[in-house]
C-alpha positions as CSV (number, residue, x, y, z in Angstrom):
1,M,13.7,188.0,-11.9
2,S,12.0,185.3,-14.3
3,K,12.6,186.2,-18.1
4,K,9.6,187.8,-20.5
5,T,9.0,185.9,-23.7
6,I,8.4,187.9,-27.1
7,V,7.6,186.3,-30.5
8,F,8.7,187.9,-33.7
9,T,6.8,187.0,-36.8
10,G,7.5,188.2,-40.7
11,G,8.2,186.9,-44.0
12,G,7.9,186.2,-47.8
13,S,11.0,188.3,-48.4
14,A,14.4,189.0,-46.7
15,G,12.6,192.8,-46.5
16,H,10.0,191.1,-43.8
17,V,12.8,189.6,-41.7
18,T,16.1,191.8,-41.7
19,P,14.2,194.5,-39.4
20,N,13.0,192.0,-37.1
21,I,16.7,190.9,-36.7
22,A,17.9,194.4,-36.1
23,V,15.4,194.5,-33.1
24,I,16.4,191.0,-32.2
25,N,20.0,192.0,-32.3
26,E,19.3,194.8,-29.8
27,L,17.1,192.9,-27.1
28,N,18.7,192.3,-23.8
29,K,18.9,188.2,-23.9
30,N,19.1,188.0,-19.9
31,E,15.4,190.0,-20.0
32,W,13.9,188.5,-23.1
33,D,13.5,185.0,-24.3
34,I,13.0,185.3,-28.2
35,H,11.0,183.0,-30.6
36,Y,10.0,183.5,-34.1
37,I,6.9,182.1,-36.1
38,G,7.2,182.1,-39.8
39,S,6.2,179.8,-42.9
40,K,7.4,176.4,-43.4
41,K,9.6,177.0,-46.4
42,G,9.9,180.6,-46.7
43,I,13.5,182.8,-46.7
44,E,12.7,183.8,-42.9
45,K,13.4,180.3,-41.8
46,E,16.9,180.1,-43.4
47,L,17.5,184.0,-41.9
48,I,16.2,183.3,-38.6
49,N,18.5,179.6,-38.4
50,K,21.5,181.8,-39.1
51,I,21.0,183.5,-35.6
52,A,20.1,180.2,-33.8
53,L,16.8,181.5,-32.4
54,P,13.9,178.9,-31.6
55,Y,11.6,178.9,-35.2
56,Y,8.0,177.6,-35.8
57,G,7.0,177.0,-39.2
58,I,3.3,177.2,-39.4
59,S,0.8,176.8,-42.5
60,S,0.2,180.1,-44.3
61,G,-1.7,181.4,-47.5
62,K,-0.7,184.0,-50.1
63,L,-3.1,187.2,-49.7
64,R,-4.0,188.3,-52.8
65,R,-6.0,191.3,-54.0
66,Y,-7.8,189.6,-57.4
67,I,-9.8,186.8,-57.8
68,D,-8.1,183.4,-58.3
69,F,-8.9,179.8,-57.3
70,E,-5.9,179.8,-55.3
71,N,-7.6,182.1,-52.9
72,I,-10.1,179.1,-52.1
73,I,-7.1,177.0,-51.0
74,D,-4.9,179.5,-49.2
75,L,-8.1,180.5,-47.3
76,F,-7.8,177.2,-45.7
77,R,-4.2,177.4,-45.4
78,V,-4.4,180.7,-43.3
79,V,-7.1,179.3,-40.8
80,K,-4.8,176.3,-40.4
81,G,-2.0,179.0,-39.9
82,C,-4.2,180.7,-36.9
83,F,-4.6,177.1,-35.4
84,D,-1.0,176.3,-35.7
85,A,0.0,179.6,-34.5
86,R,-2.5,179.7,-31.3
87,K,-1.0,176.3,-30.5
88,V,2.6,177.7,-30.4
89,L,1.3,180.8,-28.5
90,K,-0.5,179.1,-25.9
91,K,2.8,177.1,-25.1
92,L,5.2,180.0,-24.9
93,K,2.8,182.5,-23.3
94,P,4.4,185.6,-25.0
95,S,4.2,189.3,-23.4
96,L,4.3,190.5,-26.6
97,V,3.9,189.6,-30.6
98,F,6.2,191.6,-33.0
99,S,5.1,192.2,-36.6
100,K,6.7,193.1,-39.7
101,G,4.0,192.3,-41.7
102,G,4.1,189.7,-45.1
103,F,1.3,186.9,-45.4
104,V,2.7,184.7,-42.7
105,S,2.1,187.3,-40.0
106,V,-1.7,187.2,-40.5
107,P,-2.4,184.2,-38.6
108,V,0.1,184.8,-35.9
109,I,-1.3,188.3,-35.3
110,I,-5.1,186.6,-35.1
111,A,-4.2,184.1,-33.0
112,A,-2.5,186.4,-30.9
113,S,-5.6,188.8,-30.6
114,T,-7.7,185.7,-29.5
115,L,-5.4,185.3,-26.6
116,K,-5.3,188.9,-25.9
117,I,-1.4,189.1,-26.3
118,P,-0.3,192.6,-26.9
119,I,0.7,193.1,-30.6
120,F,2.9,195.8,-32.1
121,I,3.6,195.9,-36.0
122,H,6.0,197.9,-38.0
123,E,4.8,199.1,-41.6
124,S,8.0,200.0,-43.9
125,D,6.4,201.5,-46.8
126,M,4.2,204.5,-47.9
127,T,1.2,202.8,-48.0
128,P,0.5,199.6,-45.9
129,G,0.5,195.9,-47.5
130,L,-2.5,194.0,-47.2
131,A,-1.2,191.8,-44.2
132,N,-0.9,195.2,-42.4
133,K,-4.4,196.3,-43.5
134,I,-5.5,193.3,-41.8
135,S,-3.3,193.2,-39.0
136,Q,-4.0,197.1,-38.0
137,R,-7.3,196.4,-36.3
138,F,-6.0,193.7,-33.9
139,A,-2.8,195.9,-33.2
140,T,-2.0,197.4,-29.9
141,K,0.9,199.8,-31.3
142,I,1.6,200.6,-35.2
143,F,4.9,201.9,-36.5
144,T,6.0,203.4,-39.8
145,S,8.6,204.2,-41.5
146,F,7.2,207.0,-43.6
147,E,5.5,210.0,-42.1
148,E,2.7,209.6,-45.2
149,A,1.8,206.4,-43.9
150,K,0.3,207.3,-40.7
151,N,-2.7,208.4,-42.7
152,Y,-3.5,204.7,-43.2
153,F,-3.8,203.9,-39.7
154,P,-5.6,204.8,-36.6
155,K,-3.9,207.9,-35.4
156,D,-4.4,207.2,-31.7
157,K,-2.0,204.1,-31.9
158,T,0.3,205.2,-35.0
159,I,4.1,206.4,-34.5
160,V,6.5,207.5,-37.3
161,I,9.6,206.2,-36.4
162,G,11.6,205.4,-39.6
163,S,13.0,202.0,-40.1
164,P,15.0,199.7,-37.9
165,I,18.4,199.4,-39.4
166,R,20.9,196.7,-38.3
167,R,23.8,198.1,-36.4
168,E,26.3,195.9,-37.8
169,L,25.5,197.5,-41.1
170,L,26.9,201.0,-39.5
171,N,30.1,199.5,-38.4
172,G,31.5,198.2,-41.9
173,S,35.2,198.2,-42.8
174,K,36.1,199.7,-46.3
175,K,39.4,198.2,-46.3
176,K,37.9,194.7,-45.4
177,G,35.3,194.8,-48.0
178,I,38.1,195.9,-50.5
179,E,40.2,193.1,-49.2
180,Y,37.0,190.7,-49.4
181,L,36.4,191.9,-52.9
182,N,40.0,191.5,-54.5
183,F,39.4,195.2,-55.8
184,K,41.5,198.0,-56.3
185,S,41.1,201.2,-53.4
186,Y,41.2,203.9,-56.1
187,I,38.9,202.7,-58.4
188,P,35.0,203.3,-57.3
189,I,32.9,200.5,-56.4
190,L,29.2,200.3,-57.9
191,T,27.0,197.8,-55.8
192,I,24.0,196.3,-57.6
193,M,21.5,194.9,-55.0
194,G,17.8,193.6,-56.8
195,G,16.4,192.0,-53.2
196,S,16.9,188.7,-52.0
197,L,15.1,187.0,-55.0
198,G,17.3,189.3,-57.6
199,A,15.6,191.3,-60.4
200,K,15.7,189.4,-64.0
201,K,15.8,192.6,-66.0
202,I,18.2,194.7,-63.9
203,N,20.7,191.7,-64.0
204,E,20.6,191.4,-67.6
205,T,20.9,195.0,-68.4
206,V,23.8,195.5,-66.0
207,R,25.3,192.5,-67.5
208,D,24.7,193.9,-70.9
209,S,26.6,196.9,-69.9
210,L,29.6,195.5,-68.1
211,Q,31.9,196.1,-70.9
212,D,31.4,199.9,-70.7
213,L,30.9,200.0,-66.7
214,T,33.9,198.1,-65.9
215,K,35.8,201.1,-67.6
216,K,35.0,203.5,-64.9
217,Y,33.8,201.3,-61.8
218,Q,34.5,198.1,-60.0
219,I,31.0,196.0,-59.8
220,V,29.7,194.4,-57.1
221,H,26.3,192.5,-58.2
222,L,24.1,191.0,-55.6
223,C,21.9,188.8,-58.1
224,G,19.7,186.8,-56.4
225,K,19.5,183.1,-55.5
226,G,20.1,180.9,-58.6
227,N,21.0,183.9,-61.0
228,V,24.9,183.7,-60.8
229,D,26.3,183.8,-64.6
230,E,29.1,181.3,-64.9
231,S,30.6,182.6,-67.8
232,L,31.2,186.0,-66.0
233,K,33.2,184.3,-62.9
234,N,36.4,185.3,-64.1
235,M,35.8,188.9,-65.1
236,E,38.0,191.4,-64.2
237,R,36.4,194.2,-62.1
238,Y,32.9,192.2,-61.4
239,K,32.4,190.4,-58.4
240,Q,28.8,188.7,-58.3
241,F,27.1,187.1,-55.4
242,E,23.6,185.4,-54.9
243,Y,23.4,186.7,-51.5
244,V,25.7,188.1,-49.0
245,H,25.3,187.8,-44.8
246,E,28.3,188.9,-42.6
247,E,30.3,190.6,-45.3
248,L,27.3,192.8,-46.4
249,A,28.5,195.5,-43.8
250,D,32.1,195.8,-45.3
251,L,30.9,195.8,-48.9
252,L,28.5,198.4,-48.3
253,A,31.4,200.7,-46.6
254,A,33.4,200.1,-49.7
255,S,30.9,201.0,-52.3
256,Q,30.7,204.5,-53.4
257,V,27.0,204.3,-55.4
258,I,24.3,201.9,-55.1
259,I,21.8,200.4,-57.5
260,T,18.6,198.9,-55.8
261,R,15.2,198.0,-55.7
262,G,12.9,200.5,-53.9
263,G,11.9,198.5,-50.7
264,S,11.7,200.5,-47.6
265,N,14.1,198.5,-45.2
266,A,16.8,198.6,-48.0
267,I,16.8,202.4,-48.9
268,F,16.4,203.6,-45.4
269,E,19.8,201.4,-44.6
270,F,21.5,203.0,-47.5
271,L,20.2,206.6,-46.5
272,A,21.7,205.7,-42.9
273,L,24.9,205.0,-44.6
274,H,24.9,208.3,-46.9
275,K,25.1,205.9,-50.1
276,P,23.8,208.1,-52.9
277,M,21.5,205.5,-54.6
278,L,19.9,204.8,-57.9
279,I,16.5,203.2,-57.4
280,I,14.4,201.1,-60.0
281,P,11.1,200.1,-58.2
282,L,9.1,196.9,-58.9
283,T,6.7,197.8,-61.6
284,K,3.0,198.1,-60.8
285,N,2.6,194.9,-62.4
286,Q,5.1,193.0,-60.2
287,S,3.9,194.7,-57.0
288,R,1.1,196.9,-55.6
289,G,3.2,200.0,-56.6
290,D,4.7,200.9,-53.0
291,Q,8.2,200.5,-54.3
292,I,7.4,203.2,-57.2
293,L,6.0,205.9,-54.1
294,N,9.0,205.0,-51.9
295,A,11.4,205.9,-54.6
296,K,9.6,208.9,-55.5
297,S,10.0,210.2,-52.0
298,F,13.4,209.4,-51.8
299,K,14.0,211.6,-55.0
300,E,11.9,214.3,-54.0
301,K,13.9,214.7,-50.8
302,G,17.3,214.7,-52.8
303,Y,18.4,211.1,-51.6
304,A,18.4,209.4,-55.1
305,L,17.5,209.2,-58.3
306,M,14.7,207.2,-59.6
307,L,14.4,204.9,-62.8
308,E,11.6,203.1,-63.6
309,E,11.9,199.6,-64.9
310,E,10.1,200.3,-68.3
311,D,12.8,202.9,-69.0
312,L,15.6,200.6,-68.2
313,T,18.0,200.1,-71.4
314,I,22.0,200.2,-71.2
315,K,21.8,203.8,-72.4
316,T,19.2,205.1,-69.4
317,L,21.3,202.8,-66.9
318,Q,24.8,204.4,-67.8
319,E,23.4,208.1,-68.2
320,S,22.0,207.3,-64.6
321,I,25.0,206.1,-63.0
322,E,27.0,209.0,-64.4
323,E,24.4,211.5,-63.1
324,L,24.8,209.9,-59.8
325,Q,28.5,209.6,-59.8
326,N,28.5,213.5,-60.6
327,K,26.2,214.5,-58.1
328,Q,27.2,212.1,-55.1
329,E,28.2,214.9,-52.8
330,L,24.8,216.6,-53.1
331,F,23.3,213.4,-52.3
332,I,25.5,212.8,-49.3
333,Q,24.8,216.3,-48.1
334,N,20.9,216.0,-48.3
335,M,21.3,212.4,-46.8
336,K,23.5,213.9,-44.1
337,S,20.7,216.5,-43.4
338,S,17.7,214.3,-43.0
339,N,15.9,214.0,-39.4
340,Q,15.6,210.3,-39.4
341,S,14.8,209.2,-35.8
342,N,16.6,206.3,-34.4
343,A,14.0,203.8,-35.1
344,L,15.7,201.0,-33.6
345,E,15.9,202.9,-30.1
346,V,12.3,203.6,-30.2
347,L,11.5,200.0,-30.7
348,I,13.5,198.8,-27.9
349,E,12.4,201.2,-25.7
350,Q,8.7,200.7,-26.6
351,I,9.2,196.8,-26.3
352,N,10.7,197.0,-23.0
353,R,8.0,199.0,-21.5
354,N,5.6,196.8,-22.5
């Protein structure tokens, strides 16, 4: 039996790529020939190269909700990206295109629609990003993480499934994580994740608080590319990394509590792992406000505490961590009671049915 071909797309941040990788890892390689279309220089290229998939870089422009001269230039980039993507798709002749959003996905989706290729998209946040707002009209099926997101899409082709979790994250070893960090097993581990690009104010506030935090916790700080502070490299009970790959599952298994941005993929992963979290979402000045909505939803369901970045100080950070530590059993109980469906299994079943 000949293989069917599937093309994945999505990029701009790790949050648009890691769910794709979760799905890719579960597909039967004897049945599917898998390819990826992304931008020429985005983080998706680096992440996909790590799993050795055929990668095709196309021209892409940023999608903005405001008036800017760059919009004109980027419009031409998007148009060129449509032609680039169409050329790749005509060559590969895929049975399906699967998109996780991000601005690079739009030209791929448009190109696929002109070739009448079925299109699946997944929206992680409570409200759709601009890329998925555009893409929904071309999609064959739409999957969402949040029940609330269903209201923004055509009901006849939208299914609420939760977020696809990388299976390897569920199999981390606490022992290996502690050994990798060279930490003590009897002191709680606090992990701070500001996203793949880091988070300036979170990084600064955490580092300003280290003298107090390290009295009670061992700190794992994933600070983002170019954000390692060389002066703190030998500090006791503090380990910093730009980004981790294979070790992440073990580090999370070793962690008691997490400080995170409000990106949907990350917080659903911590939910699946039953890790109490303090969510510090991107502000409305930095984003469209989706992370704030995600954080509020998780707070209301009793999975997390929320601290707005405008309110972030040494004092509020330490108070929030203390509250999180004191209430962690309650948070864990609430997470275990959540009725999150197995999004990964649903997606694989739907893809194989196509």
